[in-house]
C-alpha positions as MATLAB code, in Angstrom:
seq = 'MMSQFDLSIRRTRDVWSSLVCLAVGILFTLGSIQYGDVRGGVPSAGLFPFIGGLMLMGLSVLHLIILFRRKAENTRQKFFPQPYSARNIALVLISLFAYQTVLKYAGFLVVTCAFMMFLLKAVKAVKWITAVCWAVTTAGLSYLLFEVWLQVQLPSGILWRWADGILK';
ca = [
       0.000    0.000    0.000;
       1.278    3.435   -0.912;
       1.818    5.871    1.918;
       0.616    9.464    1.909;
       4.268   10.522    1.611;
       4.654    8.515   -1.630;
       1.493   10.122   -3.022;
       2.707   13.609   -2.191;
       6.068   12.928   -3.875;
       4.293   11.617   -6.977;
       1.915   14.566   -7.078;
       4.813   16.975   -6.525;
       6.697   15.423   -9.457;
       3.612   15.725  -11.657;
       3.132   19.364  -10.686;
       6.785   20.185  -11.348;
       6.777   18.407  -14.708;
       3.648   20.339  -15.710;
       5.230   23.612  -14.632;
       8.403   22.848  -16.618;
       6.310   22.032  -19.707;
       4.360   25.258  -19.166;
       7.628   27.223  -19.020;
       8.922   25.524  -22.192;
       5.625   26.360  -23.925;
       5.944   29.992  -22.870;
       9.545   30.131  -24.142;
       8.550   28.591  -27.490;
       5.648   30.998  -27.876;
       7.696   34.070  -26.981;
      10.638   32.943  -29.103;
       8.460   32.336  -32.144;
       6.986   35.840  -32.042;
      10.219   37.360  -33.371;
       9.900   35.229  -36.526;
       6.272   36.166  -37.123;
       3.432   33.776  -37.823;
       2.021   34.877  -41.168;
       3.675   37.240  -43.633;
       1.930   38.212  -46.824;
      -0.665   35.460  -46.378;
       2.039   32.760  -46.199;
       2.956   30.908  -42.979;
       6.429   31.946  -41.832;
       9.033   30.267  -39.633;
       7.377   31.256  -36.363;
       3.922   29.791  -36.995;
       4.501   26.163  -36.008;
       6.592   26.915  -32.892;
       3.910   29.424  -31.869;
       1.115   26.876  -32.285;
       3.220   24.181  -30.582;
       3.988   26.484  -27.659;
       0.304   27.349  -27.225;
      -0.643   23.673  -27.342;
       2.031   22.759  -24.787;
       0.889   25.561  -22.482;
      -2.752   24.521  -22.809;
      -2.020   20.860  -22.113;
       0.177   21.775  -19.133;
      -2.544   23.925  -17.604;
      -5.104   21.175  -18.263;
      -2.837   18.637  -16.542;
      -2.429   20.937  -13.544;
      -6.200   21.350  -13.276;
      -6.696   17.587  -13.413;
      -3.980   17.054  -10.791;
      -5.569   19.418   -8.312;
      -9.075   18.050   -8.849;
      -8.090   14.388   -8.545;
      -8.415   12.610   -5.241;
      -5.413   10.746   -3.862;
      -5.049    7.198   -5.156;
      -4.258    4.362   -2.799;
      -3.072    1.827   -5.343;
       0.536    1.379   -6.322;
       1.144    1.151  -10.047;
       4.044   -0.574  -11.734;
       6.469    1.568  -13.690;
       5.738   -0.514  -16.804;
       2.082   -1.544  -16.398;
       1.960   -3.772  -19.488;
       4.113   -6.911  -19.722;
       5.900   -5.821  -22.923;
       6.183   -2.091  -22.210;
       9.985   -1.965  -21.928;
      10.388   -4.016  -25.120;
       7.968   -1.762  -26.992;
       9.765    1.395  -25.865;
      13.078   -0.065  -27.024;
      11.572   -1.077  -30.394;
      10.146    2.402  -30.950;
      13.436    4.119  -30.086;
      15.490    1.769  -32.283;
      13.048    2.139  -35.172;
      13.109    5.948  -34.877;
      16.906    5.894  -35.080;
      16.751    3.563  -38.090;
      14.088    5.765  -39.727;
      16.182    8.917  -39.606;
      19.312    7.012  -40.664;
      17.778    5.359  -43.741;
      15.458    8.225  -44.757;
      17.857   10.115  -47.030;
      18.916    6.930  -48.857;
      15.614    5.112  -49.356;
      13.257    8.093  -49.528;
      10.300    9.345  -47.556;
       7.502    7.168  -48.922;
       9.375    3.855  -48.752;
      10.867    4.436  -45.307;
       7.633    5.812  -43.831;
       5.669    2.792  -45.095;
       8.265    0.385  -43.709;
       8.456    2.281  -40.402;
       4.702    2.272  -39.918;
       4.378   -1.407  -40.866;
       7.154   -2.324  -38.436;
       5.544   -0.382  -35.587;
       2.094   -1.767  -36.287;
       3.330   -5.370  -36.500;
       6.024   -5.380  -33.802;
       4.546   -3.044  -31.211;
       0.797   -3.208  -31.804;
       0.638   -6.696  -33.393;
      -2.158   -6.007  -35.889;
      -3.018   -8.131  -38.937;
      -0.869   -7.728  -42.052;
      -3.659   -6.223  -44.146;
      -4.342   -3.653  -41.425;
      -0.645   -2.794  -41.121;
      -0.234   -2.385  -44.888;
      -3.388   -0.260  -45.237;
      -2.435    2.051  -42.362;
       1.187    2.312  -43.499;
       0.261    3.231  -47.078;
      -2.426    5.650  -45.892;
      -0.096    7.335  -43.396;
       2.764    7.664  -45.878;
       0.461    8.882  -48.658;
      -1.337   11.474  -46.555;
       1.952   12.681  -45.067;
       3.378   13.028  -48.563;
       0.325   14.993  -49.701;
       0.482   17.245  -46.658;
       4.184   18.062  -46.765;
       5.257   17.689  -50.397;
       2.101   18.867  -52.171;
       0.251   21.193  -49.808;
       3.121   22.727  -47.789;
       5.648   22.284  -50.626;
       8.357   20.892  -48.349;
      10.958   18.938  -50.271;
      11.100   15.430  -48.830;
      13.953   12.987  -49.453;
      13.212   11.156  -52.706;
      15.584    8.255  -52.224;
      17.161    5.842  -54.680;
      13.865    4.281  -55.844;
      12.371    7.609  -56.974;
      15.599    8.767  -58.622;
      15.781    5.444  -60.503;
      12.118    5.672  -61.574;
      12.564    9.311  -62.594;
      15.573    8.353  -64.733;
      13.598    5.610  -66.510;
      10.576    7.809  -67.157;
      12.621   10.627  -68.742;
];
């Protein structure tokens, strides 16, 4: 059984982490103001940090409100509540490192599809058809959002350069 002292330490840690996130959100918001948010009808460099800072501040304040409204719990929770939590965290971190390492060589669409399929099969353990559908959908919508709508140049990779050379 968890003592009142343990609960107060846990609540204190939660409050401090929320306050730190609130401070980071304030710094992001204030720092992004110097870059501006919209110039000439076009989003500028400060828009996304500004929105991110506002979101972080809002979520931090919401977490603080929830913390102070919640009654003390008397049950002790494990650090990793699920049996495979530590394995899943390691898989996600390793796959994120692999994603950013392979991205410039294999290209955005191929690597994003492979990354999503790996996460859905290894971490979530969904059926193959579900993993393929979600991976293709995620990669395709991300490509449309960044490459087409926002006109951000994504890494094309060897496959696209090869296909582009054949088609020309």
